[in-house]
N, C-alpha and C positions, 0 to 999 in steps of 0.2 A: 504493500499500500504506499501510496504516497504522503507525504505530510500536510496536503491540503484539505484532508477531511475525508469521510466516508465516500469511498469511490468516486471521487472528484477527478476530472480527466484535466489535466494540465494542457495548455494551449501555449504554443509558441507565439511571441510577440512578432507581426509583421511590422517592419518600419517601413515607412513612405518616405520616398525622397520629398523634400521641401520644395513645394512649388513655388517658383520665383514670379513675382508681379511687377508689372511696370511701375516706377515710382511716380506718386500722384502728387501734384501740387494741391496742398491743403486751400489754396486762395482761389482755385480756378474753379470757373463757374459752367456747369454744363448747360449749354443752351436749349436740350430737350426738356431738362429738369424744369428750367424756367417756365416752359411753354405748358407743362403738366401741371404745375403750380397756379399758374394763371388760371387755366380752364377748371381746377379745381375750386380755385376763390370764386369763381365767376358762378360756377355750380352751387354753392354754398350761399353765395349773395341772394342768387335768383330764389331758392329754397326758404331763405330767411324771409324775403319780401313776401312770398305766398303765404306763410305762416302768420306773420305779422299782419297782413292784411285780414286774414282770417280772424285773429284773434280781436284786432282792434274794433272791427265792424260787428263782429260777434259780440263784444262788450256792449258797444253802443246799442244793440238791437236788443239785448238782454236788459238794459237799462232802462231802454223805452218802452219794452215789453212789460216789464215789471211795473213800471209806473201806470201803465195804460190796461194791465191785466189782459195782454194779448201773448200768449206763449209762442207763437209763431214768428214773432218778430225776430228772436235769437237764431234759428236756422236761416232766415231770410237775410239776416245781418251777415252771417257767415258766407252765404253765397254772395252775395254783394261785394264783400271784402274780398274773396277770391277772384271775382270777376274784375274788379279794379285794379288786383295786384298783377292778375295776368295781362290786361292791357298794357300797365306800366312795363312790365317786362317785355312785351312784345316792341313796345316803344322804344325803350332804351336799348335792349339788346338785339332787337332784330334791325335795327338800321345801323349798325356798326360796319358792315362789310360794304354797304353802298357809301356810306361817309367816307370810307377810307380810299375808295377809287374815285371821289371827286364827283360823284353822280348824287345831286342834291335834289331829288324829286320828291 
């Protein structure tokens, strides 16, 4: 028996050669990473506009609905807020490509 315990099988270690990687400049900026980060930032901004519009107009609808005892104003306020937010996102982000080309229609 080996000194490794009851019936333990000893395995030989396989050593791997160290893979050399090219030296990277820590201050270098990856242009693809900037594009991905910019797209991710835009996505979170659009998402926050949609949620904020629903929350703000839903709250206003809830307040008015509570005052006049009409419960349907809360979901209607949320839908109105979502519609306004979608319109704003389309207006703000839908025209970026056309504005960059100099086409101002």
